[in-house]
KEFITOR-907576 format. One record per residue (C-alpha): residue number from 1; residue in three letters; x negated, y, z negated. Coordinates in Angstrom, 2 decimals. Layout:
REM residues N
+-----+---------+---------+---------+---------+
| num | residuo |       X |       Y |       Z |
+-----+---------+---------+---------+---------+
| NUM |     ALA |       X |       Y |       Z |
...
+-----+---------+---------+---------+---------+
END
This chain:
REM residues 118
+-----+---------+---------+---------+---------+
| num | residuo |       X |       Y |       Z |
+-----+---------+---------+---------+---------+
|   1 |     GLN |    0.00 |    0.00 |    0.00 |
|   2 |     VAL |   -1.24 |    3.46 |    0.90 |
|   3 |     GLN |   -1.06 |    6.09 |   -1.79 |
|   4 |     LEU |   -2.13 |    9.74 |   -1.80 |
|   5 |     VAL |   -2.41 |   11.42 |   -5.20 |
|   6 |     GLU |   -2.81 |   15.18 |   -5.50 |
|   7 |     SER |   -4.05 |   17.03 |   -8.55 |
|   8 |     GLY |   -5.28 |   20.45 |   -9.59 |
|   9 |     GLY |   -2.15 |   22.52 |   -9.27 |
|  10 |     GLY |   -1.03 |   24.90 |  -11.95 |
|  11 |     LEU |   -0.13 |   28.43 |  -12.95 |
|  12 |     VAL |   -2.57 |   31.27 |  -12.26 |
|  13 |     GLN |   -2.44 |   35.04 |  -12.14 |
|  14 |     PRO |   -2.65 |   36.75 |   -8.75 |
|  15 |     GLY |   -6.30 |   36.96 |   -7.79 |
|  16 |     GLY |   -7.14 |   33.72 |   -9.55 |
|  17 |     SER |   -8.49 |   30.48 |   -8.13 |
|  18 |     LEU |   -7.56 |   26.81 |   -8.08 |
|  19 |     ARG |   -9.01 |   23.66 |   -6.58 |
|  20 |     LEU |   -6.70 |   20.94 |   -5.34 |
|  21 |     SER |   -7.81 |   17.36 |   -4.88 |
|  22 |     CYS |   -6.23 |   14.50 |   -2.97 |
|  23 |     VAL |   -7.41 |   10.93 |   -3.27 |
|  24 |     ALA |   -6.12 |    8.35 |   -0.79 |
|  25 |     SER |   -6.21 |    4.63 |   -1.41 |
|  26 |     GLY |   -5.31 |    1.66 |    0.74 |
|  27 |     ILE |   -6.18 |    3.26 |    4.10 |
|  28 |     LEU |   -7.78 |    0.71 |    6.42 |
|  29 |     PHE |   -8.38 |    2.88 |    9.50 |
|  30 |     ARG |  -10.17 |    6.20 |    9.38 |
|  31 |     ALA |   -8.01 |    9.31 |    9.51 |
|  32 |     GLU |   -8.61 |   11.62 |   12.46 |
|  33 |     THR |   -7.18 |   14.65 |   10.69 |
|  34 |     VAL |   -6.80 |   15.46 |    7.01 |
|  35 |     GLY |   -5.09 |   18.54 |    5.75 |
|  36 |     TRP |   -2.99 |   20.51 |    3.34 |
|  37 |     TYR |    0.54 |   21.77 |    3.85 |
|  38 |     ARG |    2.84 |   23.72 |    1.58 |
|  39 |     GLN |    6.56 |   24.14 |    1.18 |
|  40 |     VAL |    8.84 |   26.47 |   -0.76 |
|  41 |     PRO |   12.52 |   25.79 |   -1.48 |
|  42 |     GLY |   14.70 |   26.40 |    1.57 |
|  43 |     LYS |   11.73 |   26.69 |    3.93 |
|  44 |     GLN |   10.04 |   24.29 |    6.31 |
|  45 |     ARG |    6.69 |   22.76 |    5.56 |
|  46 |     GLU |    3.81 |   25.01 |    6.60 |
|  47 |     LEU |    0.30 |   24.08 |    7.68 |
|  48 |     VAL |   -2.34 |   25.54 |    5.39 |
|  49 |     ALA |   -5.61 |   23.95 |    6.49 |
|  50 |     VAL |   -6.72 |   20.92 |    8.49 |
|  51 |     SER |  -10.05 |   19.25 |    9.02 |
|  52 |     GLU |  -10.90 |   16.99 |   11.95 |
|  53 |     TYR |  -13.11 |   13.96 |   11.54 |
|  54 |     GLY |  -15.75 |   15.65 |   13.69 |
|  55 |     GLY |  -15.95 |   18.56 |   11.25 |
|  56 |     SER |  -13.91 |   21.32 |   12.84 |
|  57 |     THR |  -11.42 |   23.14 |   10.62 |
|  58 |     THR |   -8.30 |   25.19 |   11.22 |
|  59 |     TYR |   -6.62 |   27.56 |    8.78 |
|  60 |     ALA |   -3.34 |   29.37 |    8.72 |
|  61 |     ASP |   -3.83 |   33.07 |    9.33 |
|  62 |     SER |   -2.35 |   33.81 |    5.93 |
|  63 |     VAL |   -5.12 |   31.95 |    4.09 |
|  64 |     LYS |   -8.18 |   32.59 |    6.26 |
|  65 |     GLY |  -11.07 |   33.89 |    4.22 |
|  66 |     ARG |   -9.46 |   32.80 |    0.95 |
|  67 |     PHE |   -9.01 |   29.02 |    1.20 |
|  68 |     THR |  -11.59 |   26.38 |    2.08 |
|  69 |     ILE |  -10.89 |   22.76 |    2.96 |
|  70 |     SER |  -13.53 |   20.12 |    2.39 |
|  71 |     LYS |  -13.59 |   16.34 |    2.36 |
|  72 |     ASP |  -15.52 |   13.26 |    1.44 |
|  73 |     ASN |  -14.82 |   10.77 |    4.21 |
|  74 |     ALA |  -16.41 |    7.86 |    2.38 |
|  75 |     LYS |  -14.08 |    8.37 |   -0.59 |
|  76 |     ASN |  -10.98 |    9.30 |    1.44 |
|  77 |     THR |  -10.76 |   12.47 |   -0.61 |
|  78 |     VAL |   -9.86 |   15.97 |    0.53 |
|  79 |     TYR |  -10.11 |   19.22 |   -1.41 |
|  80 |     LEU |   -8.62 |   22.67 |   -1.07 |
|  81 |     HIS |  -10.45 |   25.54 |   -2.78 |
|  82 |     MET |   -8.10 |   28.48 |   -3.16 |
|  83 |     ASN |   -9.42 |   31.92 |   -4.04 |
|  84 |     SER |   -7.74 |   35.30 |   -4.40 |
|  85 |     LEU |   -4.36 |   33.69 |   -4.83 |
|  86 |     LYS |   -1.29 |   35.76 |   -4.02 |
|  87 |     PRO |    2.30 |   35.37 |   -5.18 |
|  88 |     GLU |    3.23 |   34.30 |   -1.65 |
|  89 |     ASP |    0.90 |   31.31 |   -2.02 |
|  90 |     THR |    3.32 |   29.86 |   -4.57 |
|  91 |     ALA |    4.56 |   26.54 |   -3.22 |
|  92 |     VAL |    4.34 |   22.80 |   -3.53 |
|  93 |     TYR |    1.16 |   21.70 |   -1.78 |
|  94 |     TYR |    1.00 |   18.35 |    0.00 |
|  95 |     CYS |   -2.04 |   16.56 |    1.36 |
|  96 |     ASN |   -1.85 |   14.67 |    4.63 |
|  97 |     PHE |   -3.89 |   11.94 |    6.30 |
|  98 |     HIS |   -3.11 |   11.56 |    9.98 |
|  99 |     ARG |   -4.29 |    9.26 |   12.73 |
| 100 |     GLU |   -3.16 |    9.72 |   16.33 |
| 101 |     THR |   -5.01 |    6.85 |   17.96 |
| 102 |     TRP |   -3.59 |    3.37 |   17.57 |
| 103 |     PRO |   -3.00 |    2.21 |   14.93 |
| 104 |     SER |   -1.45 |    5.60 |   14.21 |
| 105 |     TYR |   -0.14 |    6.75 |   10.87 |
| 106 |     ASP |    0.99 |    9.83 |    8.96 |
| 107 |     TYR |    0.63 |    9.65 |    5.18 |
| 108 |     TRP |    1.74 |   12.26 |    2.64 |
| 109 |     GLY |    1.13 |   12.85 |   -1.04 |
| 110 |     GLN |    3.80 |   13.54 |   -3.63 |
| 111 |     GLY |    2.88 |   17.21 |   -3.89 |
| 112 |     THR |    1.44 |   19.46 |   -6.57 |
| 113 |     GLN |    2.90 |   22.78 |   -7.68 |
| 114 |     VAL |    0.83 |   25.95 |   -7.31 |
| 115 |     THR |    2.21 |   29.11 |   -8.85 |
| 116 |     ALA |    0.56 |   32.52 |   -8.63 |
| 117 |     SER |    2.70 |   34.83 |  -10.72 |
| 118 |     SER |    2.27 |   38.35 |  -11.99 |
+-----+---------+---------+---------+---------+
END
């Protein structure tokens, strides 16, 4: 069974920092893309940051310069370092492991709450 477990969320003041971690277990074929998404009530899930196996990264415009995604491929672990947090960053953050090439898959974590409140 594949399981993704996120941790590191919490309550911070605007301008503060958090580091999210996601550990995946049970994955037999290497992910081609790992990433972080976030969702607020009543809104659709939003891409925050993704990292390709080859090393390239993509960030949402709203987090560029503030968030950094990193990963440890050997441990199937992905991190999201969040700096200069803003109230609009408040959301449930989900990690994702995705493979497009056969055998394809799309795995999601349970989510961790991040709140940046004044």
